[in-house]
N, C-alpha and C positions, 0 to 999 in steps of 0.2 A: 589555490584552493579549488577543490572540486565541488560542484553543485550536485547534490544527491537528493533523490526522491524515493520515498518508501511508502508502500501501501500497508495499512494497518487494518486488521479485521478480527472479529471475534463473534461467536454465537453461543459461547458458554460463559455465563455471568459477564456479558460483554462490557457493560459500563465499568465494572470493577477492573476487569482485565485490561481494558484499554487505558484507563487512568494509570494503572500500575506500570504498564509497558511504556507509556509516554514519560512517566517519571524516570524510569530507568534509562530510556533513550536520552533524556535531558542530561543525565550524569555524564554521558559520553559526548553529546553534541548539544551544548546549552542553548543555542539560538535556533530553536525549531520554529518553523512556520507551519501552522496547522490549518488544514481545510475545515470546512464544516463536517459534522458527523452525519452520515447517511445510513438509513436502514434499508435492507433489501432482503428479499426472500433468498433462501439457500439456492445455489446454482449447481446442478449436477447430481443432487440427492435431496431426499426429504429430510428436513431438519428445521430447527428453530431459525428465526430470522437473524441475519448478521448486522452488526454495526461496522461501518467502514469509514475510513478517512485516509488522506494522504498527508504525509509530513515532508517538509523540505529542510535541508540544512547544508551548510558548507563545512568542509573538512579537509585536513591535510592527510588523513588516513588514505591508504590505497584501497582499491575496490575490494581486495580480499580481506583486509582488516575490517572494513565496514560489514561485509557478509558475516564475518566471525562474530562481531558485536551483535548483529541481529539474531544470529543463531543462539548465542548465549542468553539473550533476553527471552527468546522463545523457550529455551530449556528451563529457565528459571520460572516460567509459567506452566510447566508440566506439559509442554507441547509434545504430543505423541507422534514421533516420526515414522512409526510403523503403521499408523492409521492409513486408510485409503486416501488417495488424492482428494476426492470429493467426500468430505466428512466434517463433522463438527470440530471446532477449534477453540482452545482457550485463548490463543493469540496466534496470529499469522502475520509475519513481517516479511514482505517481499520487496527486495531491492529492485525498483523499477528502472531508475536511470542513474548513471554515474557520468556526469558531464554529457558529452555526445558519444560516449564509448559504445561500440558494438562488440559484445563479448559472448562467445558460446564455447565454454570450456568447463569441464568438471562440475556440471550442474549449475553453473553460473550463466544465466541467460539474460543479457542486457542489450537493448531494452526488453522488458518483459512482454510476452505476447498478450498478456491480460489487458494491457493498455488499449489495444485496438479491439478487444473482444468484449470486455465487461464494463458496463455502465458504472458499477461501483468502484472502478479504478479510474476510468476516464473522466467522469464528472468532477470528482474532487481534485484530480490532477489539473484539469482545465481551470478549475477555480483558482488555484495558487500558482500555476505556471502556464497560463493560457497562451502567452506570447512565445514560449519556447517551441522549438521545431523538433519534431520526432526525427531521430537520425536516419531512419530508413524510409519512412513515408514522405519526408520532407514537407510535412504539413504541420501547422501549429496545433497544439492541443485544443485551443478554442475552436478552430475550424473542424477538427475531428469530432469534438463534442456537438457542435452545431449540426453536423451531417450524420451523426449517429442515429440509428433507428431506435428511438426511445421506446417503441412498443416491444422491443425484444426482451427487456428486463425491467421489472418494476423496482423503482428506487425513489426514496423521498428523504429530504433533509429533516433532521430531528433536532429539538433542543437538547443540549448535552451539558450537564452539570460537571465541571471539571474538579469540583471540591470533593 
């Protein structure tokens, strides 16, 4: 079984879209581990604040099948693939890690660069997978978060009602 980690984000009706996406994700991968939900300012553009979290699960699906499932969930939430890279999102599901794989092919980039660049990815990942080692930096996610320049991006945990 592969250990998989996915970042989840939304700034368009974020509570509703995140609840719905997690519900769909559970249909495919029932045993999800969820980080806390964090709120952050939009990065790279002016827009409403984002809600973000990271989910982890185990699966027998290969990496390409997991990517397909994530893409289908985004499509079911009217994710506009023609929108600029930095823009508002109904839901954004990014495959961060698939075991210790390093993959750069056909738009599939694992581990995702966002892990080392964005607090809204690294903090929730460190929360649920702090002891895991990044396959390229060879540092744990807890160490990476400890050393992250927290003044770079504003981020805060929020209470989140899953009902």
